[in-house]
MIGULO-480883 format. One record per residue (C-alpha): x, y negated, z. Coordinates in nm, 3 decimals. Layout:
REM residues N
[[X; Y; Z]] ...
//
This chain:
REM residues 66
[[1.617; -0.210; -0.306]] [[1.237; -0.219; -0.291]] [[1.227; -0.426; -0.611]] [[1.452; -0.177; -0.790]] [[1.226; 0.106; -0.673]] [[0.908; -0.065; -0.794]] [[1.055; -0.164; -1.131]] [[1.175; 0.185; -1.217]] [[0.858; 0.346; -1.081]] [[0.658; 0.128; -1.323]] [[0.885; 0.247; -1.604]] [[0.797; 0.612; -1.526]] [[1.117; 0.730; -1.359]] [[1.113; 0.993; -1.084]] [[1.222; 0.862; -0.744]] [[1.382; 1.034; -0.446]] [[1.477; 0.878; -0.113]] [[1.698; 1.142; 0.045]] [[2.021; 0.937; 0.051]] [[1.927; 0.581; -0.041]] [[1.726; 0.552; -0.361]] [[1.780; 0.799; -0.646]] [[1.613; 0.717; -0.976]] [[1.596; 1.001; -1.227]] [[1.512; 0.981; -1.596]] [[1.551; 1.218; -1.888]] [[1.881; 1.068; -2.007]] [[2.008; 0.866; -1.712]] [[2.001; 0.870; -1.333]] [[2.138; 0.652; -1.055]] [[2.169; 0.633; -0.679]] [[2.158; 0.302; -0.490]] [[2.233; 0.300; -0.120]] [[2.375; 0.082; 0.152]] [[2.739; 0.152; 0.239]] [[2.797; 0.316; 0.574]] [[3.120; 0.123; 0.634]] [[3.079; -0.213; 0.454]] [[2.801; -0.473; 0.419]] [[2.722; -0.391; 0.055]] [[2.521; -0.165; -0.173]] [[2.678; 0.122; -0.364]] [[2.554; 0.208; -0.714]] [[2.642; 0.530; -0.896]] [[2.508; 0.572; -1.249]] [[2.534; 0.872; -1.483]] [[2.386; 0.911; -1.829]] [[2.409; 1.094; -2.159]] [[2.580; 0.796; -2.326]] [[2.798; 0.508; -2.215]] [[2.539; 0.269; -2.360]] [[2.268; 0.411; -2.130]] [[2.497; 0.382; -1.828]] [[2.587; 0.022; -1.912]] [[2.227; -0.080; -1.984]] [[2.099; 0.081; -1.662]] [[2.377; -0.078; -1.455]] [[2.296; -0.420; -1.599]] [[1.925; -0.375; -1.532]] [[1.979; -0.274; -1.168]] [[2.213; -0.571; -1.112]] [[1.962; -0.807; -1.277]] [[1.685; -0.686; -1.042]] [[1.911; -0.719; -0.735]] [[2.001; -1.078; -0.827]] [[1.638; -1.193; -0.827]] 
//
C-alpha cells in the first residue's frame, strides 16, 4: 500500500488515511484497505467515466504486483 500511496502522491492526487488509503483526484477516486475478515486488500474505485475507473484499477493492480 505504501507504493500505491507514493505513486499517486507523485502524480498530484490528494491522500487521506482515515479508513485505509483514499486517493482523490478531480475525476476519479479510490479507497484501498485491508479486509477486516479476510487476508486480502479491498479496492473501491469511482470515476466520471468507465475508462477512468478501468485505467485507475489497472494502475493500482500493476503497482501492487511489483
